[in-house]
Biopython code that builds the backbone (N, CA, C, O; Angstrom):
import numpy as np
from Bio.PDB.StructureBuilder import StructureBuilder

atoms = [
    (1, "UNK", "N", (-53.030, 0.198, 18.259)),
    (1, "UNK", "CA", (-52.069, -0.894, 18.403)),
    (1, "UNK", "C", (-52.650, -2.152, 17.763)),
    (1, "UNK", "O", (-53.818, -2.484, 17.968)),
    (2, "UNK", "N", (-51.834, -2.834, 16.999)),
    (2, "UNK", "CA", (-52.252, -4.059, 16.331)),
    (2, "UNK", "C", (-52.278, -5.197, 17.344)),
    (2, "UNK", "O", (-51.367, -5.321, 18.164)),
    (3, "UNK", "N", (-53.305, -6.016, 17.292)),
    (3, "UNK", "CA", (-53.333, -7.186, 18.173)),
    (3, "UNK", "C", (-52.480, -8.282, 17.546)),
    (3, "UNK", "O", (-52.363, -8.380, 16.324)),
    (4, "UNK", "N", (-51.891, -9.098, 18.403)),
    (4, "UNK", "CA", (-51.046, -10.181, 17.893)),
    (4, "UNK", "C", (-51.828, -11.142, 17.010)),
    (4, "UNK", "O", (-51.321, -11.597, 15.985)),
    (5, "UNK", "N", (-53.065, -11.453, 17.403)),
    (5, "UNK", "CA", (-53.830, -12.413, 16.602)),
    (5, "UNK", "C", (-54.132, -11.841, 15.216)),
    (5, "UNK", "O", (-54.122, -12.575, 14.229)),
    (6, "UNK", "N", (-54.402, -10.528, 15.137)),
    (6, "UNK", "CA", (-54.643, -9.907, 13.842)),
    (6, "UNK", "C", (-53.392, -9.999, 12.977)),
    (6, "UNK", "O", (-53.466, -10.371, 11.806)),
    (7, "UNK", "N", (-52.240, -9.657, 13.559)),
    (7, "UNK", "CA", (-50.990, -9.704, 12.805)),
    (7, "UNK", "C", (-50.670, -11.123, 12.365)),
    (7, "UNK", "O", (-50.180, -11.332, 11.255)),
    (8, "UNK", "N", (-50.942, -12.098, 13.220)),
    (8, "UNK", "CA", (-50.680, -13.492, 12.855)),
    (8, "UNK", "C", (-51.567, -13.907, 11.685)),
    (8, "UNK", "O", (-51.108, -14.596, 10.773)),
    (9, "UNK", "N", (-52.850, -13.487, 11.704)),
    (9, "UNK", "CA", (-53.746, -13.836, 10.595)),
    (9, "UNK", "C", (-53.272, -13.190, 9.300)),
    (9, "UNK", "O", (-53.289, -13.824, 8.245)),
    (10, "UNK", "N", (-52.847, -11.926, 9.375)),
    (10, "UNK", "CA", (-52.361, -11.235, 8.174)),
    (10, "UNK", "C", (-51.129, -11.957, 7.636)),
    (10, "UNK", "O", (-51.055, -12.267, 6.447)),
    (11, "UNK", "N", (-50.160, -12.224, 8.519)),
    (11, "UNK", "CA", (-48.923, -12.844, 8.045)),
    (11, "UNK", "C", (-49.175, -14.251, 7.534)),
    (11, "UNK", "O", (-48.557, -14.669, 6.555)),
    (12, "UNK", "N", (-50.081, -14.998, 8.183)),
    (12, "UNK", "CA", (-50.392, -16.344, 7.707)),
    (12, "UNK", "C", (-51.039, -16.309, 6.333)),
    (12, "UNK", "O", (-50.803, -17.201, 5.518)),
    (13, "UNK", "N", (-51.853, -15.291, 6.060)),
    (13, "UNK", "CA", (-52.507, -15.220, 4.760)),
    (13, "UNK", "C", (-51.521, -14.807, 3.663)),
    (13, "UNK", "O", (-51.762, -15.064, 2.484)),
    (14, "UNK", "N", (-50.422, -14.174, 4.045)),
    (14, "UNK", "CA", (-49.447, -13.729, 3.062)),
    (14, "UNK", "C", (-48.450, -14.811, 2.692)),
    (14, "UNK", "O", (-47.847, -14.762, 1.620)),
    (15, "UNK", "N", (-48.276, -15.775, 3.556)),
    (15, "UNK", "CA", (-47.316, -16.830, 3.287)),
    (15, "UNK", "C", (-48.047, -18.168, 3.284)),
    (15, "UNK", "O", (-48.728, -18.499, 4.255)),
    (16, "UNK", "N", (-47.919, -18.924, 2.232)),
    (16, "UNK", "CA", (-48.641, -20.172, 2.091)),
    (16, "UNK", "C", (-47.637, -21.293, 1.857)),
    (16, "UNK", "O", (-46.917, -21.288, 0.859)),
    (17, "UNK", "N", (-47.589, -22.253, 2.779)),
    (17, "UNK", "CA", (-46.696, -23.410, 2.643)),
    (17, "UNK", "C", (-45.252, -23.014, 2.365)),
    (17, "UNK", "O", (-44.581, -23.636, 1.541)),
    (18, "UNK", "N", (-44.775, -21.984, 3.050)),
    (18, "UNK", "CA", (-43.387, -21.589, 2.909)),
    (18, "UNK", "C", (-43.076, -20.824, 1.638)),
    (18, "UNK", "O", (-41.917, -20.496, 1.387)),
    (19, "UNK", "N", (-44.075, -20.537, 0.839)),
    (19, "UNK", "CA", (-43.857, -19.794, -0.404)),
    (19, "UNK", "C", (-44.756, -18.579, -0.396)),
    (19, "UNK", "O", (-45.834, -18.591, 0.199)),
    (20, "UNK", "N", (-44.313, -17.546, -1.052)),
    (20, "UNK", "CA", (-45.117, -16.336, -1.119)),
    (20, "UNK", "C", (-46.386, -16.609, -1.911)),
    (20, "UNK", "O", (-46.334, -17.117, -3.031)),
    (21, "UNK", "N", (-47.533, -16.265, -1.319)),
    (21, "UNK", "CA", (-48.817, -16.425, -1.987)),
    (21, "UNK", "C", (-49.000, -15.365, -3.062)),
    (21, "UNK", "O", (-48.320, -14.339, -3.062)),
    (22, "UNK", "N", (-49.921, -15.624, -3.971)),
    (22, "UNK", "CA", (-50.173, -14.686, -5.070)),
    (22, "UNK", "C", (-50.589, -13.318, -4.563)),
    (22, "UNK", "O", (-50.283, -12.299, -5.183)),
    (23, "UNK", "N", (-51.297, -13.293, -3.420)),
    (23, "UNK", "CA", (-51.789, -12.018, -2.913)),
    (23, "UNK", "C", (-50.717, -11.192, -2.216)),
    (23, "UNK", "O", (-50.969, -10.064, -1.791)),
    (24, "UNK", "N", (-49.509, -11.763, -2.101)),
    (24, "UNK", "CA", (-48.423, -11.036, -1.435)),
    (24, "UNK", "C", (-47.889, -9.977, -2.383)),
    (24, "UNK", "O", (-47.324, -10.298, -3.428)),
    (25, "UNK", "N", (-48.063, -8.756, -2.029)),
    (25, "UNK", "CA", (-47.579, -7.645, -2.838)),
    (25, "UNK", "C", (-46.776, -6.735, -1.931)),
    (25, "UNK", "O", (-46.781, -6.892, -0.710)),
    (26, "UNK", "N", (-46.102, -5.806, -2.524)),
    (26, "UNK", "CA", (-45.280, -4.904, -1.723)),
    (26, "UNK", "C", (-46.074, -4.195, -0.640)),
    (26, "UNK", "O", (-45.515, -3.861, 0.404)),
    (27, "UNK", "N", (-47.358, -3.956, -0.857)),
    (27, "UNK", "CA", (-48.142, -3.278, 0.168)),
    (27, "UNK", "C", (-48.391, -4.153, 1.388)),
    (27, "UNK", "O", (-48.872, -3.652, 2.405)),
    (28, "UNK", "N", (-48.080, -5.440, 1.321)),
    (28, "UNK", "CA", (-48.200, -6.323, 2.479)),
    (28, "UNK", "C", (-46.992, -6.255, 3.402)),
    (28, "UNK", "O", (-47.075, -6.658, 4.562)),
    (29, "UNK", "N", (-45.877, -5.751, 2.900)),
    (29, "UNK", "CA", (-44.645, -5.686, 3.687)),
    (29, "UNK", "C", (-44.815, -4.862, 4.960)),
    (29, "UNK", "O", (-44.311, -5.280, 6.003)),
    (30, "UNK", "N", (-45.493, -3.719, 4.935)),
    (30, "UNK", "CA", (-45.651, -2.962, 6.187)),
    (30, "UNK", "C", (-46.355, -3.749, 7.292)),
    (30, "UNK", "O", (-46.062, -3.558, 8.472)),
    (31, "UNK", "N", (-47.284, -4.636, 6.915)),
    (31, "UNK", "CA", (-47.948, -5.458, 7.920)),
    (31, "UNK", "C", (-46.962, -6.430, 8.563)),
    (31, "UNK", "O", (-46.991, -6.648, 9.775)),
    (32, "UNK", "N", (-46.098, -7.006, 7.747)),
    (32, "UNK", "CA", (-45.093, -7.921, 8.285)),
    (32, "UNK", "C", (-44.091, -7.170, 9.152)),
    (32, "UNK", "O", (-43.653, -7.678, 10.184)),
    (33, "UNK", "N", (-43.733, -5.972, 8.736)),
    (33, "UNK", "CA", (-42.809, -5.164, 9.529)),
    (33, "UNK", "C", (-43.421, -4.825, 10.888)),
    (33, "UNK", "O", (-42.738, -4.892, 11.910)),
    (34, "UNK", "N", (-44.706, -4.461, 10.902)),
    (34, "UNK", "CA", (-45.400, -4.175, 12.163)),
    (34, "UNK", "C", (-45.456, -5.414, 13.043)),
    (34, "UNK", "O", (-45.305, -5.325, 14.262)),
    (35, "UNK", "N", (-45.671, -6.563, 12.427)),
    (35, "UNK", "CA", (-45.717, -7.811, 13.182)),
    (35, "UNK", "C", (-44.365, -8.081, 13.841)),
    (35, "UNK", "O", (-44.302, -8.487, 15.002)),
    (36, "UNK", "N", (-43.292, -7.854, 13.094)),
    (36, "UNK", "CA", (-41.948, -8.054, 13.652)),
    (36, "UNK", "C", (-41.687, -7.068, 14.783)),
    (36, "UNK", "O", (-41.100, -7.431, 15.801)),
    (37, "UNK", "N", (-42.121, -5.821, 14.608)),
    (37, "UNK", "CA", (-41.945, -4.815, 15.665)),
    (37, "UNK", "C", (-42.739, -5.181, 16.920)),
    (37, "UNK", "O", (-42.333, -4.857, 18.036)),
    (38, "UNK", "N", (-43.875, -5.858, 16.727)),
    (38, "UNK", "CA", (-44.724, -6.268, 17.851)),
    (38, "UNK", "C", (-44.263, -7.603, 18.450)),
    (38, "UNK", "O", (-44.917, -8.152, 19.337)),
    (39, "UNK", "N", (-43.130, -8.118, 17.955)),
    (39, "UNK", "CA", (-42.575, -9.393, 18.423)),
    (39, "UNK", "C", (-43.521, -10.574, 18.223)),
    (39, "UNK", "O", (-43.598, -11.481, 19.052)),
    (40, "UNK", "N", (-44.234, -10.537, 17.107)),
    (40, "UNK", "CA", (-45.084, -11.657, 16.725)),
    (40, "UNK", "C", (-44.211, -12.667, 15.993)),
    (40, "UNK", "O", (-43.653, -12.334, 14.948)),
    (41, "UNK", "N", (-44.070, -13.898, 16.507)),
    (41, "UNK", "CA", (-43.151, -14.853, 15.882)),
    (41, "UNK", "C", (-43.508, -15.202, 14.444)),
    (41, "UNK", "O", (-42.613, -15.361, 13.614)),
    (42, "UNK", "N", (-44.800, -15.327, 14.129)),
    (42, "UNK", "CA", (-45.204, -15.716, 12.781)),
    (42, "UNK", "C", (-44.948, -14.585, 11.790)),
    (42, "UNK", "O", (-44.424, -14.814, 10.700)),
    (43, "UNK", "N", (-45.316, -13.380, 12.170)),
    (43, "UNK", "CA", (-45.070, -12.234, 11.303)),
    (43, "UNK", "C", (-43.590, -11.981, 11.104)),
    (43, "UNK", "O", (-43.149, -11.638, 10.007)),
    (44, "UNK", "N", (-42.821, -12.155, 12.176)),
    (44, "UNK", "CA", (-41.372, -11.967, 12.104)),
    (44, "UNK", "C", (-40.755, -12.985, 11.155)),
    (44, "UNK", "O", (-39.901, -12.643, 10.337)),
    (45, "UNK", "N", (-41.186, -14.228, 11.267)),
    (45, "UNK", "CA", (-40.690, -15.270, 10.362)),
    (45, "UNK", "C", (-41.036, -14.935, 8.916)),
    (45, "UNK", "O", (-40.180, -15.030, 8.037)),
    (46, "UNK", "N", (-42.267, -14.549, 8.666)),
    (46, "UNK", "CA", (-42.674, -14.241, 7.300)),
    (46, "UNK", "C", (-41.946, -13.023, 6.751)),
    (46, "UNK", "O", (-41.639, -12.973, 5.560)),
    (47, "UNK", "N", (-41.668, -12.045, 7.598)),
    (47, "UNK", "CA", (-40.902, -10.873, 7.175)),
    (47, "UNK", "C", (-39.488, -11.314, 6.782)),
    (47, "UNK", "O", (-38.948, -10.868, 5.769)),
    (48, "UNK", "N", (-38.903, -12.187, 7.590)),
    (48, "UNK", "CA", (-37.577, -12.719, 7.271)),
    (48, "UNK", "C", (-37.569, -13.496, 5.971)),
    (48, "UNK", "O", (-36.633, -13.378, 5.180)),
    (49, "UNK", "N", (-38.607, -14.294, 5.743)),
    (49, "UNK", "CA", (-38.687, -15.073, 4.506)),
    (49, "UNK", "C", (-38.850, -14.163, 3.289)),
    (49, "UNK", "O", (-38.361, -14.475, 2.203)),
    (50, "UNK", "N", (-39.533, -13.047, 3.476)),
    (50, "UNK", "CA", (-39.663, -12.091, 2.371)),
    (50, "UNK", "C", (-38.284, -11.547, 1.983)),
    (50, "UNK", "O", (-37.969, -11.420, 0.800)),
    (51, "UNK", "N", (-37.469, -11.229, 2.987)),
    (51, "UNK", "CA", (-36.106, -10.756, 2.690)),
    (51, "UNK", "C", (-35.264, -11.861, 2.055)),
    (51, "UNK", "O", (-34.474, -11.600, 1.148)),
    (52, "UNK", "N", (-35.432, -13.083, 2.528)),
    (52, "UNK", "CA", (-34.648, -14.190, 1.984)),
    (52, "UNK", "C", (-35.043, -14.530, 0.551)),
    (52, "UNK", "O", (-34.199, -14.961, -0.234)),
    (53, "UNK", "N", (-36.302, -14.346, 0.203)),
    (53, "UNK", "CA", (-36.751, -14.682, -1.154)),
    (53, "UNK", "C", (-36.405, -13.581, -2.145)),
    (53, "UNK", "O", (-36.136, -13.853, -3.315)),
    (54, "UNK", "N", (-36.411, -12.336, -1.676)),
    (54, "UNK", "CA", (-36.129, -11.222, -2.572)),
    (54, "UNK", "C", (-37.191, -11.015, -3.634)),
    (54, "UNK", "O", (-36.938, -10.349, -4.638)),
    (55, "UNK", "N", (-38.367, -11.572, -3.432)),
    (55, "UNK", "CA", (-39.420, -11.486, -4.435)),
    (55, "UNK", "C", (-40.187, -10.167, -4.362)),
    (55, "UNK", "O", (-40.409, -9.524, -5.389)),
    (56, "UNK", "N", (-40.588, -9.763, -3.175)),
    (56, "UNK", "CA", (-41.397, -8.548, -3.040)),
    (56, "UNK", "C", (-40.682, -7.446, -2.272)),
    (56, "UNK", "O", (-41.217, -6.351, -2.099)),
    (57, "UNK", "N", (-39.506, -7.732, -1.827)),
    (57, "UNK", "CA", (-38.669, -6.778, -1.109)),
    (57, "UNK", "C", (-37.228, -7.093, -1.511)),
    (57, "UNK", "O", (-36.924, -8.230, -1.874)),
    (58, "UNK", "N", (-36.360, -6.124, -1.451)),
    (58, "UNK", "CA", (-34.971, -6.345, -1.882)),
    (58, "UNK", "C", (-34.338, -7.505, -1.117)),
    (58, "UNK", "O", (-34.449, -7.593, 0.106)),
    (59, "UNK", "N", (-33.684, -8.378, -1.844)),
    (59, "UNK", "CA", (-33.000, -9.516, -1.251)),
    (59, "UNK", "C", (-31.967, -9.039, -0.243)),
    (59, "UNK", "O", (-31.114, -8.208, -0.555)),
    (60, "UNK", "N", (-32.054, -9.578, 0.980)),
    (60, "UNK", "CA", (-31.094, -9.245, 2.030)),
    (60, "UNK", "C", (-30.997, -10.459, 2.946)),
    (60, "UNK", "O", (-31.742, -10.592, 3.916)),
    (61, "UNK", "N", (-30.051, -11.344, 2.607)),
    (61, "UNK", "CA", (-29.928, -12.610, 3.349)),
    (61, "UNK", "C", (-29.599, -12.390, 4.822)),
    (61, "UNK", "O", (-30.115, -13.106, 5.680)),
    (62, "UNK", "N", (-28.765, -11.427, 5.123)),
    (62, "UNK", "CA", (-28.389, -11.192, 6.525)),
    (62, "UNK", "C", (-29.590, -10.716, 7.343)),
    (62, "UNK", "O", (-29.828, -11.204, 8.448)),
    (63, "UNK", "N", (-30.338, -9.770, 6.800)),
    (63, "UNK", "CA", (-31.530, -9.279, 7.494)),
    (63, "UNK", "C", (-32.562, -10.400, 7.614)),
    (63, "UNK", "O", (-33.204, -10.553, 8.653)),
    (64, "UNK", "N", (-32.714, -11.178, 6.547)),
    (64, "UNK", "CA", (-33.648, -12.300, 6.571)),
    (64, "UNK", "C", (-33.285, -13.317, 7.638)),
    (64, "UNK", "O", (-34.143, -13.774, 8.394)),
    (65, "UNK", "N", (-31.998, -13.671, 7.694)),
    (65, "UNK", "CA", (-31.544, -14.634, 8.716)),
    (65, "UNK", "C", (-31.767, -14.092, 10.118)),
    (65, "UNK", "O", (-32.194, -14.822, 11.013)),
    (66, "UNK", "N", (-31.475, -12.802, 10.307)),
    (66, "UNK", "CA", (-31.653, -12.188, 11.630)),
    (66, "UNK", "C", (-33.123, -12.237, 12.050)),
    (66, "UNK", "O", (-33.428, -12.485, 13.217)),
    (67, "UNK", "N", (-34.021, -12.005, 11.111)),
    (67, "UNK", "CA", (-35.444, -12.054, 11.441)),
    (67, "UNK", "C", (-35.911, -13.478, 11.719)),
    (67, "UNK", "O", (-36.738, -13.690, 12.607)),
    (68, "UNK", "N", (-35.400, -14.452, 10.982)),
    (68, "UNK", "CA", (-35.748, -15.851, 11.245)),
    (68, "UNK", "C", (-35.234, -16.244, 12.632)),
    (68, "UNK", "O", (-35.931, -16.934, 13.376)),
    (69, "UNK", "N", (-34.023, -15.812, 12.983)),
    (69, "UNK", "CA", (-33.487, -16.101, 14.313)),
    (69, "UNK", "C", (-34.345, -15.445, 15.391)),
    (69, "UNK", "O", (-34.624, -16.054, 16.423)),
    (70, "UNK", "N", (-34.759, -14.206, 15.153)),
    (70, "UNK", "CA", (-35.625, -13.517, 16.115)),
    (70, "UNK", "C", (-36.938, -14.285, 16.296)),
    (70, "UNK", "O", (-37.421, -14.447, 17.416)),
    (71, "UNK", "N", (-37.503, -14.750, 15.195)),
    (71, "UNK", "CA", (-38.745, -15.519, 15.265)),
    (71, "UNK", "C", (-38.543, -16.799, 16.076)),
    (71, "UNK", "O", (-39.400, -17.177, 16.874)),
    (72, "UNK", "N", (-37.403, -17.464, 15.865)),
    (72, "UNK", "CA", (-37.098, -18.663, 16.644)),
    (72, "UNK", "C", (-36.973, -18.318, 18.126)),
    (72, "UNK", "O", (-37.481, -19.041, 18.983)),
    (73, "UNK", "N", (-36.301, -17.222, 18.421)),
    (73, "UNK", "CA", (-36.154, -16.786, 19.807)),
    (73, "UNK", "C", (-37.498, -16.441, 20.435)),
    (73, "UNK", "O", (-37.670, -16.542, 21.650)),
    (74, "UNK", "N", (-38.451, -16.030, 19.594)),
    (74, "UNK", "CA", (-39.790, -15.698, 20.079)),
    (74, "UNK", "C", (-40.682, -16.934, 20.214)),
    (74, "UNK", "O", (-41.830, -16.832, 20.647)),
    (75, "UNK", "N", (-40.150, -18.099, 19.841)),
    (75, "UNK", "CA", (-40.893, -19.340, 20.047)),
    (75, "UNK", "C", (-41.411, -20.031, 18.803)),
    (75, "UNK", "O", (-42.156, -21.004, 18.917)),
    (76, "UNK", "N", (-41.043, -19.563, 17.614)),
    (76, "UNK", "CA", (-41.505, -20.217, 16.394)),
    (76, "UNK", "C", (-40.685, -21.476, 16.129)),
    (76, "UNK", "O", (-39.485, -21.403, 15.863)),
    (77, "UNK", "N", (-41.344, -22.629, 16.203)),
    (77, "UNK", "CA", (-40.668, -23.895, 15.913)),
    (77, "UNK", "C", (-40.248, -23.974, 14.444)),
    (77, "UNK", "O", (-39.195, -24.521, 14.117)),
    (78, "UNK", "N", (-41.085, -23.420, 13.563)),
    (78, "UNK", "CA", (-40.751, -23.424, 12.131)),
    (78, "UNK", "C", (-39.467, -22.644, 11.891)),
    (78, "UNK", "O", (-38.601, -23.075, 11.130)),
    (79, "UNK", "N", (-39.349, -21.485, 12.550)),
    (79, "UNK", "CA", (-38.148, -20.665, 12.389)),
    (79, "UNK", "C", (-36.930, -21.399, 12.939)),
    (79, "UNK", "O", (-35.858, -21.364, 12.333)),
    (80, "UNK", "N", (-37.086, -22.057, 14.071)),
    (80, "UNK", "CA", (-35.972, -22.801, 14.672)),
    (80, "UNK", "C", (-35.489, -23.895, 13.726)),
    (80, "UNK", "O", (-34.284, -24.116, 13.606)),
    (81, "UNK", "N", (-36.408, -24.579, 13.054)),
    (81, "UNK", "CA", (-36.034, -25.622, 12.100)),
    (81, "UNK", "C", (-35.298, -25.053, 10.902)),
    (81, "UNK", "O", (-34.382, -25.682, 10.373)),
    (82, "UNK", "N", (-35.696, -23.861, 10.472)),
    (82, "UNK", "CA", (-35.085, -23.248, 9.294)),
    (82, "UNK", "C", (-33.678, -22.737, 9.561)),
    (82, "UNK", "O", (-32.859, -22.654, 8.646)),
    (83, "UNK", "N", (-33.398, -22.396, 10.810)),
    (83, "UNK", "CA", (-32.086, -21.829, 11.127)),
    (83, "UNK", "C", (-30.931, -22.725, 10.691)),
    (83, "UNK", "O", (-29.906, -22.233, 10.220)),
    (84, "UNK", "N", (-31.093, -24.025, 10.845)),
    (84, "UNK", "CA", (-30.019, -24.946, 10.464)),
    (84, "UNK", "C", (-29.715, -24.859, 8.978)),
    (84, "UNK", "O", (-28.553, -24.909, 8.575)),
    (85, "UNK", "N", (-30.755, -24.730, 8.161)),
    (85, "UNK", "CA", (-30.520, -24.689, 6.714)),
    (85, "UNK", "C", (-29.997, -23.317, 6.264)),
    (85, "UNK", "O", (-29.476, -23.194, 5.156)),
    (86, "UNK", "N", (-30.129, -22.297, 7.101)),
    (86, "UNK", "CA", (-29.663, -20.967, 6.735)),
    (86, "UNK", "C", (-28.233, -20.701, 7.165)),
    (86, "UNK", "O", (-27.649, -19.675, 6.813)),
    (87, "UNK", "N", (-27.670, -21.630, 7.927)),
    (87, "UNK", "CA", (-26.309, -21.420, 8.458)),
    (87, "UNK", "C", (-25.263, -21.384, 7.379)),
    (87, "UNK", "O", (-24.079, -21.216, 7.672)),
]
sb = StructureBuilder()
sb.init_structure("model")
sb.init_model(0)
sb.init_chain("A")
sb.init_seg("    ")
for serial, (resi, resn, name, xyz) in enumerate(atoms, 1):
    if name == "N":
        sb.init_residue(resn, " ", resi, " ")
    sb.init_atom(name, np.array(xyz, "f"), 0.0, 1.0, " ", f" {name:<3s}", serial, name[0])
structure = sb.get_structure()
């Protein structure tokens, strides 16, 4: 089982200042998916942003918005702030 702190560190290293970092590759997506499954707010937010950007995973605005909302529901203030702009 992945620890939340490990998943948060992985997801934080994959997303830098709201933009996908250079090291973000398709092989990083499973880590974000695991973070979302573990209800980690940071990983869930980053997974949603990956869907919203469509850069390393197929663009899916609805799935991205749903993940950002889930992250907000899990306590991510950043996700809560983003929800207004995604409406």
